[in-house]
ZAVEX-282357 format. One line per field, with one value per residue: residue in three letters; chain; residue number from 1; x, y, z of N, C-alpha, C in turn. Coordinates in steps of 0.1 Angstrom, whole numbers. Layout:
BEGIN
r <- ALA_... $
c <- A_... $
k <- NUM_... $
nc1 <- X_... $
nc2 <- Y_... $
nc3 <- Z_... $
cac1 <- X_... $
cac2 <- Y_... $
cac3 <- Z_... $
cc1 <- X_... $
cc2 <- Y_... $
cc3 <- Z_... $
This chain:
BEGIN
r <- UNK_UNK_UNK_UNK_UNK_UNK_UNK_UNK_UNK_UNK_UNK_UNK_UNK_UNK_UNK_UNK_UNK_UNK_UNK_UNK_UNK_UNK_UNK_UNK_UNK_UNK_UNK_UNK_UNK_UNK_UNK_UNK_UNK_UNK_UNK_UNK_UNK_UNK_UNK_UNK_UNK_UNK_UNK_UNK_UNK_UNK_UNK_UNK_UNK_UNK_UNK_UNK_UNK_UNK_UNK_UNK_UNK_UNK_UNK_UNK_UNK_UNK_UNK_UNK_UNK_UNK_UNK_UNK_UNK_UNK_UNK_UNK_UNK_UNK_UNK_UNK_UNK_UNK_UNK_UNK_UNK_UNK_UNK_UNK_UNK_UNK_UNK_UNK_UNK_UNK_UNK_UNK_UNK_UNK_UNK_UNK_UNK_UNK_UNK_UNK_UNK_UNK_UNK_UNK_UNK_UNK_UNK_UNK_UNK_UNK_UNK_UNK_UNK_UNK_UNK_UNK_UNK_UNK_UNK_UNK_UNK_UNK_UNK_UNK_UNK_UNK_UNK_UNK_UNK_UNK_UNK_UNK_UNK_UNK_UNK_UNK_UNK_UNK_UNK_UNK_UNK_UNK_UNK_UNK_UNK_UNK_UNK_UNK_UNK_UNK_UNK_UNK_UNK_UNK_UNK_UNK_UNK_UNK_UNK_UNK_UNK_UNK_UNK_UNK_UNK_UNK_UNK_UNK_UNK_UNK_UNK_UNK_UNK_UNK_UNK_UNK_UNK_UNK_UNK_UNK_UNK_UNK_UNK_UNK_UNK_UNK_UNK_UNK_UNK_UNK_UNK_UNK_UNK_UNK_UNK_UNK_UNK_UNK_UNK_UNK_UNK_UNK_UNK_UNK_UNK_UNK_UNK_UNK_UNK_UNK_UNK_UNK_UNK_UNK_UNK_UNK_UNK_UNK_UNK_UNK_UNK_UNK_UNK_UNK_UNK_UNK_UNK_UNK_UNK_UNK_UNK_UNK_UNK_UNK_UNK_UNK_UNK_UNK_UNK_UNK_UNK_UNK_UNK_UNK_UNK_UNK_UNK_UNK_UNK_UNK_UNK_UNK_UNK_UNK_UNK_UNK_UNK_UNK_UNK_UNK_UNK_UNK_UNK_UNK_UNK_UNK_UNK_UNK_UNK_UNK_UNK_UNK_UNK_UNK_UNK_UNK_UNK_UNK_UNK_UNK_UNK_UNK_UNK_UNK_UNK_UNK_UNK_UNK_UNK_UNK_UNK_UNK_UNK_UNK_UNK_UNK_UNK_UNK_UNK_UNK_UNK_UNK_UNK_UNK_UNK_UNK_UNK_UNK_UNK_UNK_UNK_UNK_UNK_UNK_UNK_UNK_UNK_UNK_UNK_UNK_UNK_UNK_UNK_UNK_UNK_UNK_UNK_UNK_UNK_UNK_UNK_UNK_UNK_UNK_UNK_UNK_UNK_UNK_UNK_UNK_UNK_UNK_UNK_UNK_UNK_UNK_UNK_UNK_UNK_UNK_UNK_UNK_UNK_UNK_UNK_UNK_UNK_UNK_UNK_UNK_UNK_UNK_UNK_UNK_UNK_UNK_UNK_UNK_UNK_UNK_UNK_UNK_UNK_UNK_UNK_UNK_UNK_UNK_UNK_UNK_UNK_UNK $
c <- A_A_A_A_A_A_A_A_A_A_A_A_A_A_A_A_A_A_A_A_A_A_A_A_A_A_A_A_A_A_A_A_A_A_A_A_A_A_A_A_A_A_A_A_A_A_A_A_A_A_A_A_A_A_A_A_A_A_A_A_A_A_A_A_A_A_A_A_A_A_A_A_A_A_A_A_A_A_A_A_A_A_A_A_A_A_A_A_A_A_A_A_A_A_A_A_A_A_A_A_A_A_A_A_A_A_A_A_A_A_A_A_A_A_A_A_A_A_A_A_A_A_A_A_A_A_A_A_A_A_A_A_A_A_A_A_A_A_A_A_A_A_A_A_A_A_A_A_A_A_A_A_A_A_A_A_A_A_A_A_A_A_A_A_A_A_A_A_A_A_A_A_A_A_A_A_A_A_A_A_A_A_A_A_A_A_A_A_A_A_A_A_A_A_A_A_A_A_A_A_A_A_A_A_A_A_A_A_A_A_A_A_A_A_A_A_A_A_A_A_A_A_A_A_A_A_A_A_A_A_A_A_A_A_A_A_A_A_A_A_A_A_A_A_A_A_A_A_A_A_A_A_A_A_A_A_A_A_A_A_A_A_A_A_A_A_A_A_A_A_A_A_A_A_A_A_A_A_A_A_A_A_A_A_A_A_A_A_A_A_A_A_A_A_A_A_A_A_A_A_A_A_A_A_A_A_A_A_A_A_A_A_A_A_A_A_A_A_A_A_A_A_A_A_A_A_A_A_A_A_A_A_A_A_A_A_A_A_A_A_A_A_A_A_A_A_A_A_A_A_A_A_A_A_A_A_A_A_A_A_A_A_A_A_A_A_A_A_A_A_A_A_A_A_A_A_A_A_A_A_A_A $
k <- 1_2_3_4_5_6_7_8_9_10_11_12_13_14_15_16_17_18_19_20_21_22_23_24_25_26_27_28_29_30_31_32_33_34_35_36_37_38_39_40_41_42_43_44_45_46_47_48_49_50_51_52_53_54_55_56_57_58_59_60_61_62_63_64_65_66_67_68_69_70_71_72_73_74_75_76_77_78_79_80_81_82_83_84_85_86_87_88_89_90_91_92_93_94_95_96_97_98_99_100_101_102_103_104_105_106_107_108_109_110_111_112_113_114_115_116_117_118_119_120_121_122_123_124_125_126_127_128_129_130_131_132_133_134_135_136_137_138_139_140_141_142_143_144_145_146_147_148_149_150_151_152_153_154_155_156_157_158_159_160_161_162_163_164_165_166_167_168_169_170_171_172_173_174_175_176_177_178_179_180_181_182_183_184_185_186_187_188_189_190_191_192_193_194_195_196_197_198_199_200_201_202_203_204_205_206_207_208_209_210_211_212_213_214_215_216_217_218_219_220_221_222_223_224_225_226_227_228_229_230_231_232_233_234_235_236_237_238_239_240_241_242_243_244_245_246_247_248_249_250_251_252_253_254_255_256_257_258_259_260_261_262_263_264_265_266_267_268_269_270_271_272_273_274_275_276_277_278_279_280_281_282_283_284_285_286_287_288_289_290_291_292_293_294_295_296_297_298_299_300_301_302_303_304_305_306_307_308_309_310_311_312_313_314_315_316_317_318_319_320_321_322_323_324_325_326_327_328_329_330_331_332_333_334_335_336_337_338_339_340_341_342_343_344_345_346_347_348_349_350_351_352_353_354_355_356_357_358_359_360_361_362_363_364_365_366_367_368_369_370_371_372_373_374_375_376_377_378_379_380_381_382 $
nc1 <- -226_-209_-187_-176_-175_-155_-134_-125_-118_-93_-81_-69_-41_-19_-18_-34_-57_-54_-53_-82_-98_-85_-97_-126_-129_-122_-141_-165_-159_-162_-193_-198_-193_-208_-233_-233_-226_-252_-270_-302_-307_-323_-316_-332_-340_-365_-365_-352_-316_-287_-264_-236_-245_-253_-232_-213_-230_-224_-196_-186_-199_-180_-155_-124_-104_-102_-114_-85_-64_-72_-75_-50_-34_-51_-37_-12_-16_-20_3_17_5_15_42_41_35_49_71_58_66_90_100_86_108_132_129_129_158_163_179_173_178_161_147_155_156_131_109_106_106_77_66_64_55_25_23_21_3_-20_-36_-42_-61_-75_-48_-27_-8_8_20_28_48_69_70_85_105_121_122_142_164_168_179_166_143_120_122_115_91_75_70_56_37_26_22_6_-22_-14_-19_-50_-61_-55_-65_-99_-88_-90_-114_-131_-122_-132_-160_-169_-175_-185_-207_-233_-244_-255_-282_-310_-308_-284_-273_-279_-262_-240_-233_-229_-210_-190_-186_-178_-156_-140_-135_-119_-97_-87_-87_-64_-41_-42_-31_-10_6_-2_-2_-11_-33_-52_-48_-54_-87_-88_-86_-114_-149_-164_-185_-168_-144_-118_-111_-105_-89_-64_-62_-56_-34_-15_-7_3_24_37_44_58_85_91_93_98_103_79_85_90_68_46_51_46_18_9_14_2_-24_-28_-19_-44_-59_-53_-58_-82_-91_-83_-101_-126_-104_-115_-138_-147_-131_-152_-170_-182_-196_-200_-187_-185_-162_-155_-180_-169_-149_-147_-174_-159_-138_-148_-156_-131_-127_-147_-138_-114_-126_-140_-147_-135_-112_-89_-111_-128_-155_-171_-160_-173_-203_-203_-199_-211_-237_-232_-226_-253_-268_-247_-239_-244_-259_-244_-221_-212_-203_-185_-167_-151_-143_-123_-107_-93_-79_-66_-51_-39_-23_-9_11_16_39_55_62_81_102_102_108_134_149_173_184_203_204_207_203_217_225_220_215_216_213_230_254_264_246_257_264_262_260_271_288_298_274_283_299_281_299_303_275_264_278_268_241_247_249_229_204_175_166_160 $
nc2 <- 301_282_303_297_265_268_282_261_241_248_258_230_207_206_178_166_177_170_141_133_146_130_106_111_118_92_74_89_81_51_50_60_43_21_29_34_6_-10_0_-1_-16_-19_-42_-52_-81_-87_-90_-63_-55_-52_-34_-45_-69_-75_-67_-90_-109_-104_-103_-129_-135_-117_-120_-133_-133_-108_-92_-88_-81_-55_-43_-46_-28_-5_-2_9_29_47_49_63_89_88_98_119_136_137_148_174_180_180_200_224_227_227_252_266_270_240_204_177_139_131_100_84_97_121_106_83_91_104_81_70_89_90_64_66_84_74_64_86_118_131_151_148_129_126_154_165_149_149_178_180_161_174_198_188_177_200_214_241_255_280_277_256_254_276_262_245_256_270_244_232_248_249_222_217_231_225_204_214_224_198_189_212_209_184_187_193_167_152_160_151_138_146_141_161_186_191_213_231_220_226_251_258_240_249_276_275_262_271_298_291_280_307_325_315_311_339_354_334_342_368_386_418_419_407_417_443_441_428_452_458_459_432_400_383_389_393_370_360_375_366_342_346_359_343_325_345_356_331_325_349_338_326_341_349_323_309_293_273_273_266_240_227_234_220_191_186_188_164_145_148_136_113_96_95_86_57_50_45_15_3_2_-11_-35_-46_-52_-34_-28_-6_13_45_71_98_101_86_95_128_126_112_130_153_131_127_156_157_136_147_166_154_144_119_95_90_95_72_58_77_83_60_67_89_87_65_79_96_82_67_61_52_29_-4_6_-13_-19_4_8_-6_-5_22_17_-4_14_30_3_-2_22_26_0_0_19_13_-1_22_20_0_13_30_17_7_35_41_56_73_79_91_116_113_132_167_196_227_257_251_242_217_204_207_184_185_163_138_128_148_137_118_118_148_170_160_161_184_193_188_194_221_216_208_223_221_192_155 $
nc3 <- 425_404_403_432_428_403_417_438_425_414_435_443_441_413_399_415_404_378_377_389_365_348_355_353_329_320_331_317_287_294_299_278_257_272_264_243_232_241_228_211_181_145_128_104_108_121_156_176_179_208_201_201_200_179_161_173_160_133_125_122_96_78_52_62_49_35_54_71_51_41_68_73_51_63_85_79_65_80_90_72_74_103_94_82_101_118_103_98_125_124_111_119_142_131_118_138_143_155_156_152_142_123_115_128_152_152_145_165_187_180_177_206_217_211_216_245_247_239_261_276_277_245_229_248_257_231_225_250_249_230_233_259_251_227_243_262_246_233_250_245_259_251_225_216_232_217_190_194_201_178_160_169_164_136_126_137_115_97_97_93_69_56_56_42_16_13_15_-10_-20_0_14_7_22_44_32_29_38_31_19_38_60_39_42_64_77_56_65_85_88_65_75_98_88_68_85_106_84_80_104_100_80_73_98_100_88_104_129_125_123_150_166_162_179_192_198_225_219_238_242_218_208_229_223_190_192_202_187_165_180_177_149_144_144_129_105_71_64_46_25_45_61_42_39_65_66_41_53_75_66_48_73_84_66_53_76_75_52_62_71_52_43_65_66_38_50_64_52_32_7_-18_-20_-10_-17_-14_9_28_37_46_60_75_88_105_122_134_145_160_183_187_207_226_256_261_269_243_228_220_220_211_190_174_180_162_138_132_129_109_92_83_58_41_47_75_109_119_107_105_134_136_114_124_149_142_123_146_166_140_140_164_170_146_158_181_193_201_219_227_220_233_264_252_252_277_310_305_276_245_218_186_176_182_170_175_161_143_157_178_209_242_264_302_322_301_276_244_215_196_162_158_145_124_118_119_95_73_78_75_46_34_41_46_42_58 $
cac1 <- -224_-201_-175_-173_-165_-142_-123_-122_-113_-82_-75_-66_-24_-22_-14_-46_-66_-49_-56_-101_-102_-84_-107_-138_-129_-125_-151_-174_-151_-172_-200_-202_-192_-219_-249_-238_-231_-262_-285_-312_-310_-332_-308_-341_-340_-366_-364_-342_-307_-281_-250_-232_-249_-254_-214_-210_-235_-223_-185_-192_-202_-169_-145_-116_-93_-110_-110_-71_-61_-79_-73_-36_-40_-59_-25_-2_-19_-21_21_21_1_22_52_32_31_62_75_57_72_106_104_86_118_141_122_140_169_168_178_175_178_145_144_166_147_117_99_108_94_64_61_66_42_15_19_16_-14_-30_-40_-46_-75_-71_-37_-25_7_20_18_35_60_70_78_100_121_124_130_153_179_179_182_154_125_113_116_111_74_67_72_49_20_20_18_-12_-28_-16_-27_-64_-60_-52_-82_-104_-92_-92_-132_-136_-114_-137_-170_-181_-171_-197_-221_-246_-248_-265_-300_-325_-299_-272_-277_-279_-250_-228_-234_-226_-197_-179_-181_-167_-140_-131_-132_-109_-82_-87_-84_-54_-35_-41_-22_3_13_-1_-10_-12_-49_-57_-43_-65_-100_-88_-94_-128_-155_-174_-189_-158_-136_-111_-104_-106_-77_-53_-55_-49_-20_-1_-6_9_38_48_50_70_97_93_97_109_105_73_79_86_53_29_54_41_2_7_22_-9_-36_-17_-24_-59_-64_-46_-67_-101_-90_-81_-115_-123_-102_-120_-154_-143_-126_-162_-176_-192_-199_-207_-176_-182_-151_-160_-187_-164_-137_-160_-176_-143_-131_-162_-159_-120_-130_-155_-132_-109_-137_-150_-143_-129_-98_-86_-126_-134_-171_-172_-160_-183_-211_-207_-197_-229_-249_-232_-227_-259_-269_-238_-237_-255_-252_-230_-210_-202_-195_-173_-152_-149_-137_-116_-98_-89_-72_-57_-42_-26_-18_4_19_17_55_65_65_91_115_103_116_145_158_175_183_215_197_209_200_227_232_210_222_211_216_239_261_261_240_273_254_265_258_274_294_290_274_292_292_282_304_297_257_270_280_253_229_253_250_217_195_157_169_158 $
cac2 <- 285_284_307_289_256_266_286_252_231_257_255_215_206_206_165_156_176_156_123_137_147_119_93_112_111_78_71_95_69_37_54_63_26_15_35_30_-7_-14_6_-12_-10_-26_-49_-61_-96_-90_-82_-50_-63_-43_-34_-50_-85_-69_-69_-104_-114_-98_-107_-143_-131_-112_-129_-131_-126_-98_-84_-88_-73_-43_-39_-40_-21_9_5_9_46_58_50_71_101_100_103_133_147_138_158_187_192_187_210_235_226_235_269_269_264_230_200_163_132_127_87_83_102_131_95_73_99_104_68_70_104_81_51_73_94_58_63_97_119_140_143_152_120_129_167_169_137_154_190_176_156_186_206_181_176_210_232_254_255_288_276_244_257_280_255_241_263_265_230_227_259_247_217_221_244_210_190_219_224_185_193_218_203_171_195_191_150_139_167_145_124_151_145_173_197_192_231_244_217_227_261_258_239_260_291_277_256_281_309_290_283_320_333_310_316_355_348_336_349_382_391_429_423_400_426_453_435_428_466_462_454_419_393_372_399_394_355_348_381_364_330_351_367_330_323_359_358_319_332_353_334_317_353_352_312_313_277_256_273_260_228_220_232_209_183_187_183_148_140_142_133_99_90_97_75_46_45_38_5_-6_2_-25_-54_-50_-54_-25_-31_5_26_64_73_111_103_85_104_140_123_112_143_155_128_128_168_150_127_156_179_148_141_109_90_89_95_60_63_91_79_53_72_100_78_56_92_102_73_58_62_41_17_0_9_-23_-15_19_13_-16_2_29_6_-6_26_33_1_-1_34_25_-12_6_28_14_-5_28_14_-5_28_39_10_12_50_43_72_80_83_111_113_109_142_172_212_241_270_249_234_206_207_204_183_181_147_132_132_153_124_112_129_162_177_155_163_202_197_177_206_232_214_204_230_213_177_147 $
cac3 <- 428_393_406_439_422_397_431_447_419_409_447_443_433_399_401_418_391_366_380_386_354_342_366_349_312_316_337_304_277_299_296_265_257_270_259_229_223_248_220_204_165_139_117_96_118_135_170_175_189_209_191_208_195_161_160_175_152_116_120_114_82_69_46_70_43_33_69_77_40_45_82_72_44_68_92_66_56_89_95_66_86_115_90_80_111_127_95_99_140_123_99_127_151_121_119_155_148_163_146_155_132_114_116_142_168_157_139_170_197_178_184_216_222_206_233_258_248_235_279_281_267_237_225_259_256_217_227_258_251_216_237_265_244_219_249_271_247_224_259_241_256_247_211_211_235_202_179_195_201_164_151_172_153_123_131_138_103_85_99_87_56_47_56_37_7_8_17_-20_-22_5_17_3_38_53_26_18_47_28_16_50_62_36_46_84_79_51_69_105_79_62_85_101_76_62_100_110_72_81_114_99_67_69_106_102_85_117_135_125_124_165_169_164_189_185_213_226_218_245_242_201_206_228_212_179_192_205_166_150_182_174_139_141_150_114_96_61_58_38_24_54_63_39_34_74_63_35_60_83_59_48_85_88_53_59_88_73_42_65_77_42_42_73_62_30_58_71_39_29_-13_-22_-11_-12_-13_-7_22_42_39_47_71_91_92_113_135_137_154_176_192_194_213_230_271_266_264_231_212_224_223_202_173_169_177_150_124_130_128_96_76_84_45_37_50_78_121_129_96_108_142_136_109_130_158_133_125_162_164_131_137_174_163_136_163_200_191_198_237_223_216_252_274_252_262_292_311_296_265_239_203_180_171_185_167_177_153_137_167_185_219_251_278_316_323_292_265_233_209_185_149_159_136_107_113_116_81_68_77_61_28_32_49_48_47_68 $
cc1 <- -208_-191_-167_-164_-155_-131_-116_-110_-104_-76_-61_-51_-30_-22_-30_-60_-69_-53_-74_-99_-96_-99_-125_-142_-126_-135_-167_-171_-160_-185_-208_-201_-202_-229_-249_-236_-243_-273_-285_-309_-316_-322_-316_-337_-350_-370_-354_-332_-299_-265_-241_-232_-254_-243_-212_-218_-226_-204_-181_-194_-190_-158_-132_-101_-91_-106_-97_-68_-64_-78_-54_-33_-41_-43_-12_-4_-18_-8_25_18_7_38_47_41_43_72_71_67_85_113_100_104_129_140_132_147_175_170_179_174_162_141_148_156_135_104_99_101_82_56_57_53_29_12_17_1_-22_-40_-41_-55_-65_-55_-26_-2_13_19_33_48_69_78_88_107_123_135_146_167_184_184_176_146_118_110_112_88_66_66_60_34_16_17_6_-25_-30_-17_-44_-66_-61_-68_-87_-101_-93_-107_-135_-128_-124_-153_-180_-183_-183_-203_-230_-251_-257_-285_-304_-318_-292_-269_-272_-267_-239_-224_-225_-213_-186_-179_-178_-151_-130_-126_-122_-98_-79_-79_-65_-39_-30_-31_-8_10_11_-11_-12_-27_-56_-56_-54_-80_-98_-91_-113_-137_-165_-168_-173_-146_-120_-102_-97_-89_-69_-51_-48_-39_-16_-6_4_23_44_54_60_79_104_92_100_110_90_68_79_72_48_38_46_25_1_10_8_-22_-32_-23_-34_-64_-59_-54_-78_-99_-86_-95_-126_-119_-111_-133_-154_-137_-141_-171_-186_-185_-199_-200_-180_-171_-149_-165_-181_-152_-141_-163_-164_-141_-139_-160_-144_-122_-141_-147_-123_-114_-137_-143_-143_-122_-96_-98_-130_-149_-180_-172_-169_-196_-217_-208_-207_-233_-249_-234_-240_-269_-260_-236_-248_-247_-242_-218_-199_-197_-184_-161_-147_-136_-127_-104_-89_-80_-61_-45_-35_-20_-7_12_23_34_60_70_74_103_117_109_128_157_158_174_195_213_201_213_214_236_219_219_213_220_228_250_255_259_254_263_263_270_263_281_293_290_279_286_284_288_302_283_258_268_272_240_231_250_238_205_182_154_162_169 $
cc2 <- 281_285_299_277_257_272_269_241_239_260_241_214_194_189_158_161_172_145_128_137_135_105_99_110_99_68_74_86_58_41_58_48_20_19_33_15_-16_-11_-4_-9_-25_-28_-57_-81_-94_-81_-72_-58_-48_-49_-44_-68_-86_-76_-81_-114_-114_-103_-120_-140_-122_-123_-127_-126_-113_-85_-78_-82_-58_-33_-34_-29_-5_11_12_30_52_60_64_84_103_102_117_146_149_150_172_198_188_198_227_238_232_248_277_273_248_217_183_150_125_109_80_86_110_120_87_80_106_95_66_77_94_72_57_77_83_64_79_106_130_136_153_144_125_149_171_155_150_170_191_169_169_196_203_186_187_220_244_254_267_285_262_247_261_270_246_242_264_257_225_240_254_233_214_230_233_205_203_223_210_186_202_213_189_172_187_175_147_148_160_134_131_148_158_183_196_206_236_236_219_239_265_257_246_272_289_271_267_296_311_288_298_329_328_310_330_360_346_338_362_388_401_425_418_411_439_450_432_441_468_453_444_409_382_375_392_376_351_363_374_349_337_354_357_324_337_358_344_324_337_352_329_328_356_335_310_300_269_258_264_246_227_227_221_192_179_182_167_140_133_135_117_95_88_87_62_40_38_21_-4_-8_-11_-33_-51_-54_-50_-29_-16_10_37_67_91_114_101_93_120_138_118_122_152_145_126_145_164_147_137_164_172_146_127_102_85_90_85_68_71_92_75_55_81_94_72_64_94_95_64_54_55_34_12_3_3_-20_1_20_4_-8_16_25_7_2_31_19_-1_7_29_7_-9_16_22_6_8_26_7_4_31_30_11_18_50_61_80_83_99_107_116_121_153_192_219_253_261_237_224_209_199_196_182_167_135_135_139_143_126_116_139_173_174_162_177_208_196_188_217_227_208_208_226_197_166_148 $
cc3 <- 417_399_421_440_413_406_435_442_415_423_450_439_423_399_408_405_382_370_387_378_337_348_353_335_310_318_323_290_285_293_283_258_256_269_247_220_236_240_211_187_155_126_105_101_126_144_169_183_194_196_189_203_186_158_158_164_135_118_118_99_69_63_51_60_38_43_68_61_44_56_80_64_55_79_90_64_67_95_83_69_95_107_85_89_122_114_97_114_134_113_112_133_142_119_127_156_150_150_155_142_131_116_128_155_163_152_154_184_193_182_195_219_220_212_240_255_242_252_281_270_258_231_233_257_247_222_238_258_242_225_248_262_236_229_260_264_237_238_251_246_254_234_209_214_221_189_181_192_187_156_157_160_141_121_132_119_96_87_92_72_48_47_43_20_4_11_4_-25_-11_15_11_13_48_44_20_30_44_25_30_56_59_41_57_83_69_56_81_97_74_69_93_97_73_76_103_99_72_86_112_89_69_84_105_100_96_129_139_123_139_170_172_174_186_196_214_224_222_246_226_205_215_227_197_178_193_190_160_162_180_161_139_143_140_104_86_57_57_34_34_62_58_40_51_75_56_41_69_75_60_57_87_74_49_62_81_64_51_74_62_39_56_69_49_41_63_64_34_10_-20_-19_-16_-8_-1_8_28_44_49_57_84_93_98_123_139_147_162_182_198_210_223_247_272_259_251_222_215_228_213_187_167_168_165_135_121_122_115_83_76_68_35_40_67_96_123_115_100_122_141_126_119_141_155_131_134_162_155_132_148_172_154_147_179_202_193_216_237_228_229_258_269_255_277_296_312_280_255_227_193_172_174_184_170_169_143_144_176_203_229_262_288_319_313_285_253_223_197_172_150_150_125_102_111_101_72_69_67_44_30_46_57_45_56_78 $
C-alpha cells in the first residue's frame, strides 16, 4: 500500500506536490503551536494554566528596558551569524572561480533568501534563492550547484561541531542521564564531523570503508559520494575549505548565543551560558528536521523540554519564540532588497575565472575590468 501511495504521489505534477507538501507543513505548524500553547503547565499559582495564558500574564512582569535591550542585542548577534553564512557561500563560490561583490551582492542576496525562507519549510527559500542567483549571474549552473552541495554538508557539520564543542559545558541539562546522553550525542555528532571532514580532506579513507558491507550502505555511499565529488572540485584549496568550516561553525554558534540573550530579555536571572547554547544547538537541529514552517512550534517545545531545569516553561517558550522573532526581524528587511531588484538588475560585477561575464540582454556591468584587476591583486578578499 505504501508503494502505491508513493507511486501516486510521484505521478503528481511537481508544482502540485510542492503545494500539497507546503500546505501540510503549514497545517502541522499550526497544530504544533496549538498543542504547545494550549498545553497546561503548573506555574506555582494554584490551578494549572495554558502556556499562552501564562505568557500573557508573565510579559507585563518583565522590565521593558531590559526586554528591548537584550532583544536588540540578540538581533545584532544574528546579523553577525548571517554575515558568516554569506561569507562561507562567498568562499565556496570563489573556490569555483565565481566572484560577486560581497557586501553589495552576496550579503543582500542572503538577506533576500532569508526573507523568502521565512515563509517556506526548512532552508528551501535561502538555498534555492542563493543557488538561483549564483547560477543566473555567473552562467555557471554546474559550478554553483557544486558549491551549494558542499555548502549543505559543511553547514550541517558546523552545527554538529558546535554541539560537540559545547557538549562538556551543557550536558548537565540531562541530569542523572547526562552520561548516557553525552555518549549518544558525542557519538552521533563526532561521527558526522569526522566523516564529513574525511570525505572533504581525505576521501580515500572514506572510500575504503565504503567497500565494507554494512546496513544502509547504498544510501550512505550515495550521500558521501556527493560530498567527495563536490569536494574534488576544491582540491588543493585546503585553507579555503577550512575557513568555510570555521564560518559555518560560527553561524550556528551565534544562533545559539541569540537564545542566551532572549532568555535574559524575559528575565532569566541566573544564566547558564553553556547549558543554553548547548541546548540551542539540539533545538536548531530539531527545527531543521521538523516538518513545520521555519521550525515554528518545534523550536519552543524542544527548548522547553531541554531547559526545564534552567528556567520556567514560560520563560523557555517565550525566549525560544523571541529568538526566532529577533532573528527574522534582523533579516526581514531583505524584502526591501528583493523589491528593489528590477527585472534588468545585474550585480556590479560577476567574474568567472577572473573574467567579467557578458550578458546577452544587457551591457557588461561597469567596472568589470577593475574588478578583475582587484581579484588578481587580492584573490581571497571580499
